PyMOL commands that place a pseudoatom at each C-alpha (Angstrom):
pseudoatom trace, name=CA, resn=MET, resi=1, chain=A, elem=C, hetatm=0, pos=[82.478, -35.165, -81.334]
pseudoatom trace, name=CA, resn=ASP, resi=2, chain=A, elem=C, hetatm=0, pos=[80.541, -36.977, -84.189]
pseudoatom trace, name=CA, resn=ARG, resi=3, chain=A, elem=C, hetatm=0, pos=[82.446, -39.270, -86.140]
pseudoatom trace, name=CA, resn=PRO, resi=4, chain=A, elem=C, hetatm=0, pos=[83.396, -37.746, -89.496]
pseudoatom trace, name=CA, resn=PRO, resi=5, chain=A, elem=C, hetatm=0, pos=[84.579, -39.181, -92.277]
pseudoatom trace, name=CA, resn=TRP, resi=6, chain=A, elem=C, hetatm=0, pos=[88.138, -39.233, -91.919]
pseudoatom trace, name=CA, resn=GLN, resi=7, chain=A, elem=C, hetatm=0, pos=[90.537, -39.481, -94.832]
pseudoatom trace, name=CA, resn=ARG, resi=8, chain=A, elem=C, hetatm=0, pos=[93.782, -40.305, -95.091]
pseudoatom trace, name=CA, resn=SER, resi=9, chain=A, elem=C, hetatm=0, pos=[96.952, -38.845, -97.115]
pseudoatom trace, name=CA, resn=SER, resi=10, chain=A, elem=C, hetatm=0, pos=[97.772, -39.914, -100.106]
pseudoatom trace, name=CA, resn=MET, resi=11, chain=A, elem=C, hetatm=0, pos=[101.459, -40.732, -98.926]
pseudoatom trace, name=CA, resn=CYS, resi=12, chain=A, elem=C, hetatm=0, pos=[99.820, -43.212, -97.018]
pseudoatom trace, name=CA, resn=ALA, resi=13, chain=A, elem=C, hetatm=0, pos=[99.221, -45.457, -100.034]
pseudoatom trace, name=CA, resn=GLY, resi=14, chain=A, elem=C, hetatm=0, pos=[99.688, -48.921, -99.792]
pseudoatom trace, name=CA, resn=GLY, resi=15, chain=A, elem=C, hetatm=0, pos=[97.905, -49.860, -96.529]
pseudoatom trace, name=CA, resn=GLY, resi=16, chain=A, elem=C, hetatm=0, pos=[100.521, -48.338, -93.994]
pseudoatom trace, name=CA, resn=ASN, resi=17, chain=A, elem=C, hetatm=0, pos=[99.073, -48.140, -90.772]
pseudoatom trace, name=CA, resn=ASN, resi=18, chain=A, elem=C, hetatm=0, pos=[101.054, -44.588, -89.332]
pseudoatom trace, name=CA, resn=CYS, resi=19, chain=A, elem=C, hetatm=0, pos=[99.103, -41.909, -91.583]
pseudoatom trace, name=CA, resn=LEU, resi=20, chain=A, elem=C, hetatm=0, pos=[97.903, -38.786, -91.094]
pseudoatom trace, name=CA, resn=GLU, resi=21, chain=A, elem=C, hetatm=0, pos=[93.934, -38.628, -91.146]
pseudoatom trace, name=CA, resn=ILE, resi=22, chain=A, elem=C, hetatm=0, pos=[91.831, -35.224, -91.836]
pseudoatom trace, name=CA, resn=ALA, resi=23, chain=A, elem=C, hetatm=0, pos=[88.162, -34.686, -91.717]
pseudoatom trace, name=CA, resn=ALA, resi=24, chain=A, elem=C, hetatm=0, pos=[86.137, -31.680, -92.054]
pseudoatom trace, name=CA, resn=VAL, resi=25, chain=A, elem=C, hetatm=0, pos=[84.325, -30.887, -88.891]
pseudoatom trace, name=CA, resn=LYS, resi=26, chain=A, elem=C, hetatm=0, pos=[81.891, -28.280, -87.885]
pseudoatom trace, name=CA, resn=GLY, resi=27, chain=A, elem=C, hetatm=0, pos=[83.426, -24.922, -87.587]
pseudoatom trace, name=CA, resn=GLY, resi=28, chain=A, elem=C, hetatm=0, pos=[86.972, -26.350, -88.988]
pseudoatom trace, name=CA, resn=ILE, resi=29, chain=A, elem=C, hetatm=0, pos=[89.298, -29.217, -89.536]
pseudoatom trace, name=CA, resn=ALA, resi=30, chain=A, elem=C, hetatm=0, pos=[90.095, -32.279, -87.236]
pseudoatom trace, name=CA, resn=LEU, resi=31, chain=A, elem=C, hetatm=0, pos=[93.742, -33.947, -88.106]
pseudoatom trace, name=CA, resn=ARG, resi=32, chain=A, elem=C, hetatm=0, pos=[94.932, -37.051, -86.471]
pseudoatom trace, name=CA, resn=GLU, resi=33, chain=A, elem=C, hetatm=0, pos=[97.239, -39.713, -86.649]
pseudoatom trace, name=CA, resn=SER, resi=34, chain=A, elem=C, hetatm=0, pos=[96.076, -43.198, -87.627]
pseudoatom trace, name=CA, resn=THR, resi=35, chain=A, elem=C, hetatm=0, pos=[97.854, -45.016, -84.673]
pseudoatom trace, name=CA, resn=GLU, resi=36, chain=A, elem=C, hetatm=0, pos=[96.301, -42.484, -81.826]
pseudoatom trace, name=CA, resn=PRO, resi=37, chain=A, elem=C, hetatm=0, pos=[92.755, -42.444, -83.168]
pseudoatom trace, name=CA, resn=ASP, resi=38, chain=A, elem=C, hetatm=0, pos=[91.746, -40.684, -80.296]
pseudoatom trace, name=CA, resn=GLN, resi=39, chain=A, elem=C, hetatm=0, pos=[94.172, -37.894, -80.067]
pseudoatom trace, name=CA, resn=VAL, resi=40, chain=A, elem=C, hetatm=0, pos=[92.613, -35.845, -82.374]
pseudoatom trace, name=CA, resn=VAL, resi=41, chain=A, elem=C, hetatm=0, pos=[93.538, -31.961, -83.310]
pseudoatom trace, name=CA, resn=ARG, resi=42, chain=A, elem=C, hetatm=0, pos=[90.887, -29.110, -84.310]
pseudoatom trace, name=CA, resn=THR, resi=43, chain=A, elem=C, hetatm=0, pos=[92.428, -26.366, -86.185]
pseudoatom trace, name=CA, resn=GLY, resi=44, chain=A, elem=C, hetatm=0, pos=[90.208, -23.338, -88.261]
pseudoatom trace, name=CA, resn=PRO, resi=45, chain=A, elem=C, hetatm=0, pos=[90.249, -23.203, -91.981]
pseudoatom trace, name=CA, resn=SER, resi=46, chain=A, elem=C, hetatm=0, pos=[93.051, -20.852, -92.139]
pseudoatom trace, name=CA, resn=ALA, resi=47, chain=A, elem=C, hetatm=0, pos=[94.992, -22.265, -90.237]
pseudoatom trace, name=CA, resn=PHE, resi=48, chain=A, elem=C, hetatm=0, pos=[94.620, -25.373, -91.765]
pseudoatom trace, name=CA, resn=ARG, resi=49, chain=A, elem=C, hetatm=0, pos=[95.294, -23.806, -95.393]
pseudoatom trace, name=CA, resn=ALA, resi=50, chain=A, elem=C, hetatm=0, pos=[98.386, -22.105, -94.046]
pseudoatom trace, name=CA, resn=LEU, resi=51, chain=A, elem=C, hetatm=0, pos=[99.664, -25.464, -92.929]
pseudoatom trace, name=CA, resn=VAL, resi=52, chain=A, elem=C, hetatm=0, pos=[99.054, -26.973, -95.772]
pseudoatom trace, name=CA, resn=ARG, resi=53, chain=A, elem=C, hetatm=0, pos=[100.840, -23.733, -97.683]
pseudoatom trace, name=CA, resn=GLY, resi=54, chain=A, elem=C, hetatm=0, pos=[104.374, -24.501, -95.773]
pseudoatom trace, name=CA, resn=ILE, resi=55, chain=A, elem=C, hetatm=0, pos=[104.397, -28.149, -96.277]
pseudoatom trace, name=CA, resn=ARG, resi=56, chain=A, elem=C, hetatm=0, pos=[104.049, -27.349, -100.148]
pseudoatom trace, name=CA, resn=ALA, resi=57, chain=A, elem=C, hetatm=0, pos=[106.576, -24.395, -99.678]
pseudoatom trace, name=CA, resn=SER, resi=58, chain=A, elem=C, hetatm=0, pos=[108.724, -27.048, -98.330]
pseudoatom trace, name=CA, resn=ALA, resi=59, chain=A, elem=C, hetatm=0, pos=[108.463, -29.744, -100.174]
pseudoatom trace, name=CA, resn=THR, resi=60, chain=A, elem=C, hetatm=0, pos=[109.021, -27.638, -103.555]
pseudoatom trace, name=CA, resn=ALA, resi=61, chain=A, elem=C, hetatm=0, pos=[112.078, -25.890, -101.782]
pseudoatom trace, name=CA, resn=ASP, resi=62, chain=A, elem=C, hetatm=0, pos=[113.288, -29.296, -100.577]
pseudoatom trace, name=CA, resn=SER, resi=63, chain=A, elem=C, hetatm=0, pos=[113.158, -30.772, -104.834]
pseudoatom trace, name=CA, resn=ALA, resi=64, chain=A, elem=C, hetatm=0, pos=[115.105, -27.578, -105.952]
for i in range(1, 64): cmd.bond("trace and resi %d" % i, "trace and resi %d" % (i + 1))
show_as sticks, trace
zoom trace
């Protein structure tokens, strides 16, 4: 896999080194943990959207 431009989660502010990183790659999305940069999980756009929706729904439910 080519080296994609990885982006860190906004929840990783302050220079933490255990962060979720994502990158757009051909045919989908790649995810990795910053402490394990060689272990990459790839998924399709629809599965990634479902993941994000689930995380947001969980965060909303927790704050209610």
